[in-house]
C-alpha positions in Angstrom: -32.2 -8.9 3.3 -35.9 -9.4 3.1 -38.0 -8.1 5.9 -41.7 -9.0 6.4 -43.9 -6.0 7.4 -47.7 -6.4 7.7 -47.7 -9.2 5.1 -45.5 -7.2 2.6 -41.9 -8.1 1.9 -39.5 -5.2 1.8 -35.7 -5.1 1.3 -33.1 -3.6 3.6 -30.8 -0.9 2.3 -27.9 -2.4 4.2 -26.5 -3.9 1.0 -26.5 -0.4 -0.6 -24.6 1.1 2.3 -22.1 -1.7 2.3 -21.6 -1.4 -1.5 -21.0 2.4 -1.1 -18.6 1.8 1.7 -16.7 -0.7 -0.3 -16.5 1.7 -3.2 -15.2 4.5 -0.9 -12.6 2.1 0.5 -11.5 1.1 -3.1 -11.2 4.8 -4.0 -9.0 5.4 -1.0 -6.9 2.4 -1.7 -6.3 3.5 -5.3 -5.2 7.0 -4.1 -2.9 5.5 -1.5 -1.4 3.1 -4.1 -0.8 6.0 -6.4 1.0 7.9 -3.7 3.1 4.8 -2.8 4.0 4.3 -6.5 5.3 7.9 -6.6 7.2 7.5 -3.4 8.9 4.3 -4.7 9.8 6.2 -7.9 11.5 8.9 -5.8 13.2 6.3 -3.6 14.7 4.5 -6.6 17.0 7.4 -7.2 17.4 8.6 -3.6 18.8 5.3 -2.3 21.8 5.6 -4.6 22.8 9.1 -3.2 23.8 10.5 0.2 21.2 12.5 2.1 20.9 16.2 1.1 21.9 17.6 4.5 25.7 17.5 4.5 27.4 16.0 7.5 28.6 18.6 9.9 25.8 21.0 9.1 23.4 21.6 12.0 19.7 21.1 11.6 18.8 24.7 10.8 21.7 24.9 8.3 23.3 28.0 9.9 26.6 26.4 10.9 29.1 23.9 9.7 31.7 22.0 11.7 35.2 22.0 10.4 36.1 19.0 8.3 39.4 17.3 8.3 41.0 14.9 5.8 40.2 14.0 2.2 36.8 14.0 0.7 35.3 10.5 0.6 32.0 10.7 -1.3 31.5 6.9 -1.8 32.1 6.2 1.9 29.8 9.1 2.9 27.1 7.6 0.6 27.5 4.1 2.0 27.5 5.2 5.6 24.8 7.9 5.3 22.1 7.1 8.0 19.3 8.9 6.1 20.0 6.7 3.1 20.0 3.6 5.3 16.6 4.7 6.6 15.3 4.9 3.0 16.5 1.3 2.4 14.8 0.1 5.6 11.5 1.5 4.5 11.8 -0.1 1.1 12.5 -3.4 2.8 9.4 -2.9 5.1 7.3 -2.2 2.0 8.5 -5.3 0.3 7.8 -7.3 3.5 4.3 -6.1 4.2 2.8 -5.4 0.7 2.5 -9.1 -0.2 0.1 -9.4 2.8 -2.1 -6.6 1.4 -2.1 -8.2 -2.0 -3.1 -11.5 -0.5 -6.0 -9.8 1.4 -7.2 -8.1 -1.8 -7.0 -11.3 -3.8 -8.8 -13.3 -1.1 -11.6 -10.8 -1.0 -11.9 -10.8 -4.8 -12.0 -14.6 -4.8 -14.6 -14.8 -2.1 -16.8 -12.3 -3.9 -16.4 -14.2 -7.1 -17.5 -17.5 -5.5 -20.5 -15.8 -3.9 -21.4 -14.2 -7.3 -21.0 -17.6 -9.0 -23.4 -19.2 -6.5 -25.8 -16.3 -7.0 -25.7 -16.9 -10.7 -26.5 -20.5 -10.2 -23.1 -22.0 -11.2 -22.2 -25.2 -9.6 -19.4 -24.3 -7.2 -18.6 -27.9 -6.4 -17.2 -28.5 -9.9 -13.5 -29.0 -9.8 -11.4 -26.2 -11.1 -14.3 -23.7 -11.0 -14.9 -21.6 -14.2 -11.3 -20.6 -14.8 
């Protein structure tokens, strides 16, 4: 932004601060996406198995309730609440991440249009420069 001072035109450093802020946000987004990718990789295997805490074991692992009847590992896996929680979180991610992708793509497209205008390209041409 140009600012007139005593007949001289100077430029505001706001654009530098905004550019630095955007870079910091992008760095944070990249770190968060890397963590999310690692989490999804772990989930891929975990959702196929029952939780590690065995049914009947109390939270601190010091006691176990008596079990009766035959072992049913498939049933235990299917009915495991901790496994169901993992599946819910995967579903949440699949539901909400498309919105994040749309925001990022929208920002990129808006910045591209502004840059094209700055470069003097005719933004009214059909189809743009793609």
